[in-house]
C-alpha positions in Angstrom: 15.5 47.3 -1.3 16.0 45.5 -4.6 15.9 41.7 -4.6 18.3 40.2 -7.2 17.2 36.9 -8.6 18.9 34.5 -10.9 16.7 31.8 -12.6 18.4 28.6 -13.7 16.2 26.5 -16.1 17.2 24.6 -19.2 13.9 25.6 -20.9 15.0 29.1 -22.0 11.6 30.4 -22.8 10.2 29.3 -19.4 13.1 30.9 -17.6 12.9 34.2 -19.4 9.1 34.2 -18.9 9.6 33.7 -15.2 12.1 36.5 -15.0 9.7 38.8 -16.8 7.0 37.9 -14.2 9.3 38.7 -11.3 10.5 41.9 -12.9 6.9 43.1 -13.0 7.2 43.4 -9.2 8.8 46.7 -8.1 11.4 45.2 -5.7 12.7 42.4 -8.0 15.5 42.4 -10.6 15.8 39.1 -12.4 17.9 37.4 -15.0 17.7 33.9 -16.4 20.3 31.4 -17.8 19.6 28.0 -19.4 23.1 26.6 -19.5 24.3 25.0 -16.2 27.9 25.7 -16.9 27.2 29.4 -16.8 26.0 29.2 -13.2 29.2 29.8 -11.3 30.2 32.8 -13.3 26.7 34.3 -13.3 26.6 34.1 -9.5 30.1 35.4 -9.1 29.5 38.4 -11.4 25.9 39.1 -10.6 25.9 38.2 -6.9 22.1 37.5 -6.8 20.3 37.3 -3.5 18.4 34.3 -4.6 18.8 31.5 -7.2 15.7 29.8 -8.4 17.0 26.4 -9.5 15.2 23.8 -11.6 15.8 20.4 -9.9 16.6 18.8 -13.3 18.5 20.6 -16.0 18.8 18.1 -18.8 21.5 15.6 -17.7 22.6 17.9 -14.9 21.2 17.8 -11.3 20.1 21.1 -9.8 20.8 19.5 -6.5 24.5 19.0 -7.5 24.6 22.6 -8.7 23.2 23.8 -5.4 25.9 21.9 -3.5 28.5 23.5 -5.8 27.1 27.0 -5.0 27.5 26.3 -1.3 31.3 26.2 -1.7 31.4 29.8 -2.8 32.5 32.4 -0.2 29.0 34.1 0.0 26.5 31.7 -1.6 23.0 33.0 -2.5 19.9 31.4 -1.1 18.7 28.6 -3.3 15.0 27.9 -4.0 14.4 24.6 -5.8 11.9 24.7 -8.6 10.6 21.2 -9.1 7.8 19.2 -10.6 8.9 16.3 -8.3 7.7 15.9 -4.8 9.5 12.7 -3.8 10.7 12.9 -0.2 14.2 11.7 -1.2 14.5 14.7 -3.6 13.5 17.1 -0.9 15.9 15.7 1.6 18.8 15.6 -0.9 18.2 19.2 -1.8 18.0 20.3 1.8 21.3 18.5 2.5 22.9 20.2 -0.5 22.0 23.6 0.9 18.6 24.5 -0.6 16.5 26.7 1.7 13.2 26.8 -0.3 11.0 24.8 -2.6 8.4 25.8 -5.1 6.4 23.6 -7.5 6.7 24.4 -11.2 3.0 24.8 -11.4 2.8 27.1 -8.4 1.2 30.5 -8.7 3.1 33.7 -9.0 2.0 34.6 -5.5 3.4 31.4 -4.1 6.8 32.0 -5.9 7.0 35.5 -4.6 6.1 34.3 -1.1 8.9 31.7 -1.2 11.5 34.2 -2.4 10.6 36.8 0.2 10.5 34.2 2.9 13.9 32.8 2.3 15.4 36.3 2.6 13.3 37.2 5.6 13.5 34.0 7.6 16.1 31.8 6.0 13.8 29.0 4.7 10.5 28.2 3.0 8.9 24.8 3.1 5.4 24.3 1.8 3.1 22.7 4.4 2.6 19.5 2.3 6.4 18.9 2.2 6.6 19.4 6.0 3.8 16.9 6.4 5.8 14.4 4.3 8.9 14.9 6.4 6.8 14.3 9.5 5.4 11.1 8.1 8.8 9.9 7.1 10.1 9.8 10.7 7.3 8.4 12.9 9.8 6.7 15.2 13.2 8.2 16.1 14.1 6.9 19.5 17.5 5.8 18.5 18.2 8.3 15.8 21.9 9.4 15.7 20.7 13.0 15.3 19.7 12.9 18.9 23.3 13.2 19.9 23.5 16.4 18.0 20.3 17.7 19.7 21.9 17.1 23.1 24.6 19.7 22.2 22.0 22.4 22.2 21.2 24.5 25.3 17.7 24.4 26.7 16.9 27.7 24.9 18.3 26.5 21.6 16.3 23.4 21.8 13.2 25.5 22.4 14.1 27.6 19.4 14.5 24.4 17.3 11.0 23.2 18.3 9.6 26.5 17.2 11.5 26.2 13.9 10.0 22.7 13.4 6.6 24.3 14.2 7.1 26.6 11.1 8.0 29.8 12.8 10.4 32.2 11.2 12.9 34.4 12.9 10.3 37.0 13.7 7.9 34.4 14.9 10.5 32.9 17.2 11.4 36.3 18.6 7.7 37.1 19.3 7.1 33.7 21.0 10.2 34.1 23.2 9.6 37.8 23.8 13.1 38.6 22.4 14.4 40.8 19.7 14.7 39.4 16.1 18.4 39.9 16.4 18.6 37.6 19.5 16.3 35.1 17.7 18.6 35.1 14.7 21.6 34.5 16.9 19.9 31.5 18.5 18.9 30.1 15.1 22.4 30.5 13.8 23.8 28.7 16.8 21.4 25.9 16.3 22.4 25.5 12.6 26.2 25.5 13.5 25.8 22.9 16.3 23.8 20.6 14.1 26.4 20.8 11.4 23.8 22.1 8.9 23.9 24.5 6.0 20.5 26.2 6.7 17.6 26.5 9.0 15.7 24.1 6.7 18.3 21.4 7.1 18.2 21.9 10.8 14.5 21.3 10.8 15.1 18.0 8.9 17.7 16.9 11.4 15.3 17.7 14.2 12.6 15.6 12.6 14.9 12.7 12.3 15.8 13.1 16.0 12.2 12.9 16.9 11.3 16.5 17.6 7.8 17.4 16.6 5.8 20.7 16.2 4.2 22.2 19.3 
């Protein structure tokens, strides 16, 4: 299976270099663009599986571009490439529809892991970012998100706790002794009921509601 990746970075040499690194892997096929206004047409024509998006593209926000991509009929998974680790940036990107994060100084192995993870399980959040999210919501007894959590069935709530604990679809399936297809259905239902764009955003909502890892 070929994984099609579009890299969006206003530093053309960096973007092309990253594409060359990915292309060295047998299953990857990558292209890079440096002009934000080329994004919609590049995605529409190329239909990439994953877009690796710099969080800051000159005067243009990669988060705003992510939100724009989510309006397309079949948007790609978006991995944010960032040198910034502020919690507000992470939350804004998640709310815009991003499903993964990679630091600009990350290793090639970390980048490959993130891209493969978002395709296999729907999200990729480095442990240090999850820690920051946990620290941001130490008290959530009156969080409005709790009303959304109450819409979940007992099984869906159990699935959500496993998602907060960092398990992907296969991990959830194994823990519940169910098939990956059934686990995927539960995760999809959780995302819909919480009015989220992705599993990663559902985790953020759960944290604000006070849910914690096992």
